[in-house]
VOPAGU-2260 file (C-alpha; in pm, 1 decimal, decimal comma):
REM VOPAGU-2260
SITE   aa  ch    i         X         Y         Z
SITE  MET   A    0       0,0       0,0       0,0
SITE  ASP   A    1     137,1     340,3    -100,5
SITE  ILE   A    2      93,5     668,3      83,4
SITE  ASP   A    3     -86,0     936,8    -114,0
SITE  TRP   A    4     136,1    1231,7     -19,1
SITE  SER   A    5     -77,8    1470,3    -226,7
SITE  LYS   A    6    -359,3    1394,8      15,0
SITE  HIS   A    7    -151,8    1366,2     333,3
SITE  THR   A    8     137,7    1611,4     351,4
SITE  LEU   A    9     216,5    1528,2     714,5
SITE  LEU   A   10     151,3    1194,8     886,6
SITE  PRO   A   11     183,9    1086,7    1250,8
SITE  ALA   A   12     473,3     846,2    1300,6
SITE  ILE   A   13     489,4     625,2    1610,5
SITE  ALA   A   14     829,7     492,3    1717,8
SITE  GLN   A   15     823,1     156,2    1897,4
SITE  ASP   A   16    1113,1     -35,1    2053,0
SITE  ALA   A   17    1167,5    -333,6    1824,4
SITE  ASP   A   18    1263,5    -565,9    2111,6
SITE  SER   A   19    1037,7    -467,7    2402,8
SITE  GLY   A   20     742,4    -328,6    2206,4
SITE  ASP   A   21     745,0     -15,6    2425,6
SITE  VAL   A   22     600,3     292,9    2258,4
SITE  LEU   A   23     879,8     550,0    2260,5
SITE  MET   A   24     745,0     864,7    2098,3
SITE  LEU   A   25     511,7    1019,8    1845,0
SITE  ALA   A   26     639,5    1254,9    1576,9
SITE  TYR   A   27     543,9    1349,0    1220,4
SITE  MET   A   28     676,7    1267,6     877,0
SITE  ASN   A   29     642,0    1437,0     542,1
SITE  LYS   A   30     741,4    1265,3     218,2
SITE  GLU   A   31    1104,6    1376,0     244,3
SITE  ALA   A   32    1141,5    1250,9     603,2
SITE  TYR   A   33     976,2     922,1     507,9
SITE  GLU   A   34    1210,3     866,7     215,0
SITE  LEU   A   35    1517,2     965,4     418,3
SITE  THR   A   36    1418,5     717,0     686,8
SITE  ILE   A   37    1395,5     434,5     436,4
SITE  SER   A   38    1708,6     527,8     239,8
SITE  THR   A   39    1936,4     588,5     541,9
SITE  GLY   A   40    1796,5     327,5     779,8
SITE  PHE   A   41    1759,6     585,9    1058,1
SITE  ALA   A   42    1445,3     769,8    1167,6
SITE  HIS   A   43    1394,9    1117,4    1025,3
SITE  TYR   A   44    1096,0    1335,7    1108,4
SITE  PHE   A   45     947,3    1672,0    1019,0
SITE  SER   A   46     932,6    1894,0    1325,3
SITE  ARG   A   47     627,8    2118,3    1337,1
SITE  SER   A   48     793,2    2336,1    1600,9
SITE  LYS   A   49    1132,9    2356,2    1427,7
SITE  GLN   A   50     971,3    2370,5    1082,8
SITE  ARG   A   51    1236,7    2148,0     928,3
SITE  ILE   A   52    1348,3    1788,7     870,6
SITE  TRP   A   53    1546,3    1644,7    1159,5
SITE  LYS   A   54    1724,0    1317,6    1216,6
SITE  LYS   A   55    1638,9    1169,1    1553,9
SITE  GLY   A   56    1952,5    1202,9    1766,5
SITE  GLU   A   57    2122,9    1457,4    1541,3
SITE  GLU   A   58    2236,8    1652,5    1849,1
SITE  SER   A   59    2215,7    1401,1    2131,9
SITE  GLY   A   60    2337,3    1091,5    1950,9
SITE  HIS   A   61    2018,9     911,7    2062,2
SITE  THR   A   62    1943,7     775,3    1717,2
SITE  GLN   A   63    1672,7     532,7    1607,6
SITE  GLU   A   64    1793,7     258,1    1375,2
SITE  LEU   A   65    1508,8     134,3    1158,2
SITE  VAL   A   66    1416,4    -234,0    1191,5
SITE  ASP   A   67    1079,4    -221,7    1017,0
SITE  LEU   A   68     827,5      34,0     896,3
SITE  LEU   A   69     454,6     -34,4     882,2
SITE  ILE   A   70     161,5     165,3     746,6
SITE  ASP   A   71    -188,6     134,3     892,0
SITE  CYS   A   72    -495,9      19,5     697,4
SITE  ASP   A   73    -588,9     375,1     591,3
SITE  ALA   A   74    -231,5     458,6     488,6
SITE  ASP   A   75    -236,3     767,6     707,7
SITE  THR   A   76     -32,4     658,2    1011,4
SITE  ILE   A   77     322,5     520,6    1023,6
SITE  LEU   A   78     469,3     278,1    1276,2
SITE  LEU   A   79     846,4     251,0    1304,8
SITE  LYS   A   80    1004,4     -42,3    1485,5
SITE  VAL   A   81    1347,8      78,8    1590,8
SITE  ASN   A   82    1660,0       2,6    1785,6
SITE  GLN   A   83    1676,4     303,8    2016,5
SITE  LYS   A   84    2024,8     422,3    2105,9
SITE  GLY   A   85    2017,3     597,9    2440,9
SITE  VAL   A   86    1674,6     740,9    2523,8
SITE  ALA   A   87    1387,0     870,3    2313,2
SITE  CYS   A   88    1269,0    1163,2    2524,8
SITE  HIS   A   89    1423,4    1509,0    2571,7
SITE  THR   A   90    1365,9    1468,7    2945,8
SITE  GLY   A   91    1615,3    1183,5    2957,1
SITE  ARG   A   92    1346,6     918,0    2994,4
SITE  LYS   A   93    1334,1     609,1    2776,5
SITE  SER   A   94     985,5     698,4    2645,5
SITE  CYS   A   95     802,3    1027,8    2599,2
SITE  PHE   A   96     491,0     868,6    2751,8
SITE  PHE   A   97     544,2     892,8    3126,0
SITE  THR   A   98     253,5    1104,6    3251,8
SITE  SER   A   99     -58,6     926,0    3372,9
SITE  VAL   A  100    -369,0    1138,8    3316,0
SITE  LYS   A  101    -588,8     896,9    3508,9
SITE  GLN   A  102    -365,5     899,3    3815,3
SITE  ASN   A  103    -249,4    1259,0    3760,4
SITE  ILE   A  104     112,2    1159,6    3822,7
SITE  LYS   A  105     435,1    1127,8    3632,8
SITE  VAL   A  106     528,9     761,8    3611,8
SITE  LEU   A  107     862,3     700,3    3778,8
SITE  ASP   A  108    1128,9     575,7    3541,6
SITE  LYS   A  109    1451,3     436,3    3681,4
SITE  GLU   A  110    1616,1     477,4    3342,1
SITE  VAL   A  111    1615,9     858,5    3339,6
SITE  ASP   A  112    1939,4     967,5    3173,0
SITE  ILE   A  113    2070,5    1238,0    3405,5
SITE  GLU   A  114    2369,9    1289,2    3175,5
SITE  SER   A  115    2148,7    1363,4    2875,8
SITE  LYS   A  116    2337,2    1485,7    2570,3
SITE  TYR   A  117    2064,3    1730,0    2476,0
SITE  SER   A  118    2165,0    2094,2    2509,5
SITE  ILE   A  119    2059,5    2271,2    2828,2
SITE  VAL   A  120    1855,8    2519,2    2618,5
SITE  ASP   A  121    1662,2    2231,5    2460,6
SITE  ILE   A  122    1604,3    2061,3    2796,7
SITE  LEU   A  123    1492,6    2388,4    2957,6
SITE  TYR   A  124    1254,6    2470,5    2671,1
SITE  HIS   A  125    1086,8    2129,8    2693,3
SITE  THR   A  126    1060,8    2166,9    3071,6
SITE  ILE   A  127     884,0    2499,5    3013,2
SITE  LEU   A  128     640,1    2322,7    2778,3
SITE  GLU   A  129     578,2    2062,5    3050,1
SITE  ARG   A  130     490,1    2341,5    3294,2
SITE  LYS   A  131     261,8    2495,1    3033,1
SITE  ASN   A  132      59,0    2176,3    3011,1
SITE  ASP   A  133      53,0    2067,6    3375,1
SITE  ASN   A  134    -150,8    2185,0    3673,9
SITE  ALA   A  135     134,9    2320,2    3884,1
SITE  THR   A  136      26,5    2607,1    4108,4
SITE  LYS   A  137     357,7    2700,9    4273,7
SITE  SER   A  138     566,8    2717,5    3958,1
SITE  TRP   A  139     717,0    3054,5    3862,5
SITE  THR   A  140     727,3    2939,2    3502,1
SITE  LYS   A  141     356,7    2855,1    3510,8
SITE  LYS   A  142     281,4    3193,8    3667,0
SITE  LEU   A  143     465,5    3367,9    3384,7
SITE  LEU   A  144     286,9    3160,5    3121,6
SITE  ASN   A  145     -49,2    3247,5    3276,0
SITE  ASN   A  146      27,4    3620,9    3295,1
SITE  LYS   A  147     161,9    3760,8    2968,7
SITE  GLU   A  148     195,5    4115,2    3103,5
SITE  LEU   A  149     412,0    3986,8    3389,6
SITE  LEU   A  150     623,2    3784,1    3146,8
SITE  LEU   A  151     678,8    4079,0    2913,5
SITE  SER   A  152     771,0    4305,7    3203,5
SITE  LYS   A  153    1022,1    4046,9    3330,5
SITE  ILE   A  154    1186,6    4013,9    2987,6
SITE  GLU   A  155    1219,3    4393,9    2971,7
SITE  GLU   A  156    1350,4    4405,4    3329,8
SITE  GLU   A  157    1607,8    4129,8    3273,8
SITE  ALA   A  158    1728,1    4290,7    2948,5
SITE  ASN   A  159    1785,7    4617,8    3131,6
SITE  GLU   A  160    1969,6    4442,7    3416,4
SITE  LEU   A  161    2196,3    4271,0    3164,6
SITE  CYS   A  162    2276,5    4607,5    3006,0
SITE  VAL   A  163    2369,6    4749,5    3346,7
SITE  ALA   A  164    2583,0    4444,3    3426,4
SITE  ILE   A  165    2770,5    4465,2    3094,6
SITE  ASN   A  166    2835,5    4833,8    3152,9
SITE  GLU   A  167    2956,6    4833,8    3512,3
SITE  GLU   A  168    2950,6    4496,3    3691,4
SITE  SER   A  169    3162,9    4180,8    3717,9
SITE  ASP   A  170    3184,5    3904,1    3458,1
SITE  GLU   A  171    3001,7    3672,0    3698,7
SITE  GLN   A  172    2712,1    3916,4    3725,6
SITE  VAL   A  173    2697,2    3951,9    3345,7
SITE  ILE   A  174    2669,0    3571,6    3318,6
SITE  TYR   A  175    2400,5    3562,9    3589,3
SITE  GLU   A  176    2191,5    3833,0    3423,7
SITE  ALA   A  177    2234,9    3676,7    3078,3
SITE  ALA   A  178    2106,3    3346,8    3217,4
SITE  ASP   A  179    1802,9    3525,2    3364,5
SITE  LEU   A  180    1726,6    3691,7    3031,2
SITE  LEU   A  181    1770,3    3366,4    2840,2
SITE  TYR   A  182    1533,8    3181,1    3075,1
SITE  HIS   A  183    1260,6    3445,2    3050,0
SITE  SER   A  184    1306,9    3464,6    2671,1
SITE  LEU   A  185    1260,8    3085,8    2649,9
SITE  VAL   A  186     939,4    3117,1    2852,0
SITE  GLY   A  187     825,2    3373,5    2595,7
SITE  LEU   A  188     906,6    3133,0    2313,1
SITE  GLY   A  189     720,9    2859,2    2500,5
SITE  LEU   A  190     416,8    3083,5    2533,5
SITE  ARG   A  191     413,8    3118,5    2154,7
SITE  ASP   A  192     514,1    2753,0    2091,2
SITE  ILE   A  193     821,5    2866,0    1898,7
SITE  SER   A  194    1111,0    2622,6    1925,1
SITE  PRO   A  195    1451,0    2780,8    2002,9
SITE  ASP   A  196    1575,8    2577,1    1708,2
SITE  ARG   A  197    1401,0    2828,4    1481,7
SITE  VAL   A  198    1606,0    3106,2    1643,3
SITE  LYS   A  199    1919,5    2902,0    1570,3
SITE  GLN   A  200    1805,0    2868,1    1209,4
SITE  GLU   A  201    1761,4    3245,5    1185,1
SITE  LEU   A  202    2109,3    3304,1    1328,2
SITE  LYS   A  203    2249,2    3053,5    1081,1
SITE  ARG   A  204    2073,4    3237,5     796,8
SITE  ARG   A  205    2236,3    3561,9     905,1
SITE  PHE   A  206    2584,3    3410,7     942,4
SITE  GLY   A  207    2827,0    3576,3     705,2
SITE  GLN   A  208    2586,7    3866,2     647,7
SITE  SER   A  209    2672,1    4204,1     794,0
SITE  GLY   A  210    2434,4    4357,7    1045,0
SITE  ILE   A  211    2381,8    4654,0     813,1
SITE  GLU   A  212    2286,0    4426,5     524,1
SITE  GLU   A  213    2049,6    4228,6     746,5
SITE  LYS   A  214    1870,9    4541,0     869,5
SITE  GLU   A  215    1838,8    4676,1     515,1
SITE  SER   A  216    1687,9    4346,1     396,8
SITE  ARG   A  217    1410,8    4382,2     658,0
SITE  ASN   A  218    1305,7    4717,6     515,2
SITE  LYS   A  219    1260,8    4592,9     157,8
């Protein structure tokens, strides 16, 4: 059975551990990601948040080697049976499915990878998204997400404090204030569901282009 990509431009793709049968994660594939997965033997997906093709484990090394690929009866859902290297989830857990809605708890997982190879920015952003979707009442992140005016005022405040630190304070204070600004900026991105990877893509686009040229291109 063939997938009609003219009808389905983006399909859900479930990754399952080939040995244990554990469901590891759900992502999405477009035609290019699907074909890359088959041709390379490693899972590739299309990230709706990053707005690009990505190879699973491209940063962390936690790749998914393809064992088999199945299509459901309607040819609109993909199942990948994989050999998972490392862990599947950005949180360091083996599987992305660790929250029980019925019991309202996070299922304990002894296999949490504390030494995750994901960047701290990526880990922090996904933690912010967790806070966005949970019922935490004492979380500062949740408070910011629930109060946009407070969040915007904090971003402005932290930017000003960084300017002051750069101008007249110690290197340690500059680092501290930069970390504060980065955290609050990531909360702002989380509020808008904009992956920090898209900021990296924008910086990459600008690389090699002078600031003057970049500003002039915005005005055209």
